[in-house]
N, C-alpha and C positions, 0 to 999 in steps of 0.2 A: 629202613624210614622213608615213610612216605611224605609227601608234600601236597597241602593242600591251599596253602601257600603262606610259607614265609613267615607265620606267626611267632615262631621260636627265637626269629633272629632279632638282636637287640642292638642297641647302641653302647658304647662304651661308658660303664658308669664313673661316677664322680670318685675321688679318692676317697672321700669317707665311706661310700657304700661297698666299695673295694674292699676297705680294710675291715668292716663289718661281715662281709661275705667271708674273706679269707679267715676271720677268727673262727666263723661258725663251721666252716668245713675242716678248720684245725681238730674241733672238739670230736670230729669223725675219723680221725687220723691223716694229717698231711703228710706229703712225701718227704722222704729224708730220714726215715728211720730205718732201723737194720734188726732183722730178727735174730735169733740164735741158730747156731750152726753154720754162718756165714754167709747166709742168704739175705741180699737187699731188697727191702721191700719199696714196690713202687705203688703209687696211686693213681688208678685207671677210673676217671670221672667221664661218664658216657649220658647223653641226652635221652637215650632209649628208654622206655618204660614198659610194664605189661610183658606181653608175649616176647616182645623182641628182646626186652632184658634178660628174660629167662634163656633166650637162646644164647644171649652174648655169655650171660655166669657160667653156662657150661662150657663155653670155648674158653675162658679165663681157668675154670679149674683143671681142664684136660693140660691147659699151659702149665699150670702150676706143678703138676703132677709130671709132667715131661721132662724137666730138669731141675737141679738142685742148687742154682745160683741167684734165682729170682723169683722173689712172691708179689704176685700182683692182688692188690687189695682194691676191688671194684666197688664203686659207689655210683648210684644213680642219683644224677642231678639234670633234670630237664629243664633247668632255667638258663638259658644262654647269655642273658645278662649277667648273671652270678659268674658264668664260665668266663666271659669277657673281663669282668671284674678281677678275677684271680689271675686271668693271664697279664693284666694291664700292673700289676702290683709288684713291689720289689721282690717279695716271697711268694712263689706260687703254692697251690696247694694241691696240684695234681702233676702228674708227668705224662699223660696221655689222655688224650680225649678225641671226641667226634665232632663233625659239622658236615656241610656242604660242600662241594667243591668251588660253587661259587662264592664262597667268604674267602678264597684263598689270596687273590689278588689285593684285597681289601687290607685283611691282618698281616701279610708279609708286608707290604709296604709301611707298615707302623712297626716293624720290628718284632712283633710278639709270637711269631714262628720260628721254630728251629728248621734252618735250611738241612735236607737230608742227604746232600748229595756225597757228603765224606762218611755217610754210615754203610756203603755197599751194598745198596738196595739193587737187586737184580729187577729191572723193569721190562724184560724183553719180552714176557709173556703177557703183558697188560695191555688192554685195547687202546690203540693210539689216542683216538678221540676223548678216551675217558681219563686217560693219564695227563694229557694237555691242560684238565681241568684242575690240576694240582700242582702247576706250574706258575711262576711269575719271574719273568724277564730271565728266562731260560734256567731257574733253578727249581729244584725239586723240593716242595713244602710239605707235602702229604703224600699219602697213599691211599688208593682206594679200595673199599671192600664191597661195595654193591653200586649195581647201575639201576638207575629208574629211567622207562620209556614210554611213550605213548602210543596208542595203536586205538584203533575203533572196536568197542565192544559194542555187542548188539544183543537183543532179545529175540530168541528164535522163535518163540511162541507169536510175539506180535508181527515178525516178518511172516509168518506163515499165514496169519489173519489176515494180513493185508496183501497177499499173494505173492509177496515178494521171496524168489527162491535162491538168490545168493545175494552176498554183501556187496556194495557199490564198489567201483574201481576208478570211478573218475569224479570230478567234483559235481558235475552236472546230474548224474545218477545217485548222488549222495542228496543234492537238493530235491529230486524227485521222489527219493524214498522218504525223506524227512517229511515231505508234503503228504503222502500216503500215510505216514503213521503217527501223524498230527490228528487229535481229535478236539474239535473247538465248537462252541455252540454258537448261535445266531448273534448273540449279546457280546461275544469276544470271550467267554470265558474258557478256559483251555483245560481240560482232563487229561490229555496225554501231549507229549512233546515229542515231534519224532527225532530231532537232535538236540540234546539239552545237557546240560554241565552243571557240575558241582562248583565249577570255578572259571569264571571268565577269563582270568589270567592264563590259567592252563591251557583251556581251548584256542584262545586268539594268539597268544605267544607260539603255539605250536603249530597252527595254521598258515602263519606267516611263512614259516619254512617251506611249508608244501607250495606256497605260492612264491616260491624262490626271494623271500625277504631275507633280509640280515639285521640282527639287531645292532651288531657291531661292525664298523667297516675301518680298516686302517687303523685299529687301536683306538677309535673313537664309538660313542652311542650313535646310532643311526637309525631312529625311530619312523623318519619320516621315509626311510626307503620305499622305494614303488611298491615292492611285493608284499611288505608289511601292510599299506593301505590298499592293495588288491584283497588281501584276505579279509579285512576286515569289512571292507565294502562288500564281499561276499556274503558274509555273513548277515549284513544289516539288509541286503536285498531278498535273500532266501529264507530269514529266520524272523529277523527283528521288523521289518517292514511287513513282512506277510502276514504275522500273526499278531503284530502291535506290541512294542517294548513296555508299555504299561501291563499289556495282558500277561505277558511273560513274566514280567517281575511279581504279579499277583500270585501267579502260578507257582513260580518259584519260593514265593514266602512260605508255602506248605509244605516244603520239603522236609522230609526226615532228617535225622542225623547221619553225615556221611559214614558209610562203612557199618551202619548198624543193621538191625532187619528192616529199620524203615528208610534205609537208603531210597532216593527216587528210581534208581536204576533198579534195584532188588523188587520193589514193590510194583513196577510196570509203569510209573508216572513219564519215565522218559525211555524211549525205545533204543534208542542210540546216543554214544557219547565219547569222547575221548578220555582215556583212563590208563593207568600204568600196569604193569605185570603183577603189583601185590593184590589186585582183585582177584588171581587166579586162586591163591591160598583163602583169602577172605570168603569169598562167594562159597567155597565148600564149606566153611565152616559156619556162616552167618545165614545164608540162603541155599542150602545144599539142593532145594527142589527148583531151583532158577534155570531155566534152559536158555544158555546165551552162547555166544560165540565171539570169536575174536579175529581181527582181519587189519592188513595195512591200512594206513589210512590212504583214501583214494587221491590219485593223482591230479596235479591242477597244472603242472608244466612238465611237457616232456624233458626228459632226463634227470628228472626228479622223482622218479618212482620210490616207494617207500621212503619217502622222506618223513621225518619224526626228529622230536625234541628229545634229549636224554640230559640227565644230571647224575652227579655221583654221590654216595656218601664215603666218606673218607676219616682217616686217623690221622693225627699229628701231635707232634711234641711242642709245647709251649717254650718259648725261649727262656723263661725262669725256671724250667725242671732243672732240679739238682742232681738227676739220674739219667741223663740224656743217653748214654750209649746201652744200658739197660731197657728203657724206653725203646730204643730203635730195634733191640733184639725182641722185644714183644710185639712190636708192630709188624715185625717180619713174618712172626708166628700167625698173628690175626690174619694177613692178607696173603699165608700161605694156600695152597690148594686144597688140603684139609680142613682146616678151617673156614675157608671161604665157601667150600661147598657145603660145608654143615650149616653154617649161618644162614645164608642166602637162600638155600632151600626150606630151612623153618619159618623164613620171614615172607618167602615167597617173593624174593629180589633176585634181579640178574647178577650174575658174578662179572667182576671187574677182570678176570683172566681170560684170554682166548681160547685157552686149552679146554675151558670148560663149558664152551658153547655148545657143544654135542654132547656133554655128558648125559648118560641115560639115567642118572640119578633123579632129573626134573621131569621125567617122562610121568609121573603120578600128579604134577599139577596141572589142570585141565587147561588147554590153548597155551601153555606156557612156551612151546616152541616158537610162536611165531613173534614172541618178543625176543627170545633166544637169537633167532635168526636177523630179526632187526639190527641187532648190533653189528652185524657183519656188512650192513648197508654203507656204502660211500655216502648217503644222504642222512646221515644221523648227527644231528647238530647241537650246538649247546652255546651257552653264553660264553662271551670271552672271560678269563680269569683275570680281571681287572679291578683296579681299586674301587671304581666306582659301581661295580655290578649289583650289591645288594642295595643300594639307594636307586638305582636305576630300575631294578625289578619292583621296589615298593612304587615308584612313581608310575609305572606302566600298569600294575595294578588299581591305581588311583583313576588313572585315565581310562582303561578298560571299564571300570564299574560305571564312568560318566557316560561312555560309549553306548553301553548295553542300555543304560536308562534313557537312551533318546537325547539328552542333553548336549551331546557333542556330536558333531560329524567324525568320520575316521580321520581326515585332514586335520581338523581342528584338535583333536585328541591327543594325537601323534605331535603336532606343533607345541601343544604345551608341555608335552616330554622333552621334547628338543630345547625348549627355553629352559627348563630346569638342569637340563645334561649341561648346558654351557657353562654352568657354575661348578660341575664335577671337579672335584680333585683328582687329577691324570697325571 
């Protein structure tokens, strides 16, 4: 499940909307029915679509064949507002679903997630920093299936044309290479951007960790952390001020759709960007002739080598599920090694299990090992699983947009988020 950012996340709907959604889903077959032969039928409502849904359907089919007690009915429902409506109603319409780990705190605090501690999940093989995202106040509320992580990807052909022989390893080198790779006419028109992005949020929130920043400190939002400000000011000095915020905005307005054949990285409009491991599988399918490479994000602070941001895709049981034990059994299968390997390889996502990080099955995905090894880094960071995380990320997205358009300084933009954060439910 890729994140360009947060468009799928919604607010809990009104009771009327919840009732309408529950009724609609009931027509498709709600949870609570039992099939013949003593098998209990549970409903698995998932957000994935397209090739991701196809890969998931295969895992579901394999589970149904593997045992004789549970039948999983898989329903694609990519609307998270409807998902939340069902979870908030008296009678739920599904028994298992998926989301991102960043939602765990907010949902668990509202009592709409079933705690998993009493269902005997073995978490010993799961990456600790990833599993942490699925806990709230010491309790486990979800199980991760896949991990997303940002690295520096670059256009090898453009590197060669600019005389650059290897990817940058420091932020000074990144700035120098970005300058060599940026093409701009005398009137300010940009035709190629050395360091570009399809999402200011993804770029800037990740760079903050590289500069030693912290988005959460002692259980509270910390947008004005010195490292966060340093990251934004680095980007301002080396990109926004250098090439003009308005010129960059005009250039970006001509971008093609992300991860299609018109993606600006695929077409050479941007030579470097921070992006996730899903690009490995997608580039091979959509832009097979693109000569590209991937490297660790350059180091800004000693001791923070290989710093990056991660987030996870997870499965959960809604508190209003009528078949919690069967749902837990299914999640154990989904997050088992065999299913996780099959699913993550098909999507080009990273596995959440430590034992899979060196699995040779991923060798066919170009550059994938760089992302895999990145999950072993002590400097792989993520947002805290707090009640406010979803709103916090939305507020940061708005502030970053204002910042990159030159409307606010780094300090002003982060102070505006801090002001909003003071009213978060914590």
